[in-house]
C-alpha positions in Angstrom: 0.4 0.1 0.2 1.2 3.4 -0.9 1.5 6.4 0.9 -1.4 8.2 0.0 -3.8 4.8 0.0 -2.3 4.7 3.6 -3.1 8.3 4.5 -6.4 7.8 3.0 -7.5 4.8 5.4 -6.3 6.3 8.7 -8.2 9.2 7.7 -10.9 7.2 7.1 -11.1 5.7 10.2 -10.4 8.9 12.6 -13.5 10.4 10.5 -16.0 7.6 10.9 -18.3 9.6 13.9 -17.7 7.8 17.3 -19.5 8.4 20.7 -18.7 11.6 23.1 -17.6 8.9 25.3 -14.9 7.3 23.1 -14.0 11.3 22.0 -13.7 11.9 25.9 -11.7 8.9 26.6 -9.0 9.6 23.7 -8.4 13.0 24.9 -7.7 11.6 28.6 -5.3 9.4 27.2 -3.7 11.7 24.6 -3.4 14.2 27.3 -1.7 11.8 29.9 0.9 9.8 27.4 1.3 12.8 25.4 0.0 11.7 21.4 -2.6 12.9 19.5 -6.3 12.2 19.8 -6.6 11.2 16.5 -3.4 8.5 17.5 -5.2 7.3 20.7 -8.5 7.0 19.0 -6.7 4.5 16.6 -5.6 3.0 19.9 -8.4 2.5 21.0 -10.0 1.2 18.0 -7.2 -1.7 17.8 -7.8 -2.5 21.1 -11.4 -3.1 20.6 -11.1 -5.0 17.4 -12.0 -8.8 17.7 -9.0 -9.8 16.3 -7.1 -7.5 17.9 -5.4 -7.0 14.5 -3.7 -3.1 14.0 -4.9 -0.7 11.0 
């Protein structure tokens, strides 16, 4: 997968509408860990996938 395809895939994941609780949790972990909220959302999404696979 090329750079543009990877970028579009990540943007699609981030653009998904998420409920308020997940966004709040992501913002909390982003502040605590020193990462962006988008990275925290990706980590939370990966943790909640049934197969545990990363994006």
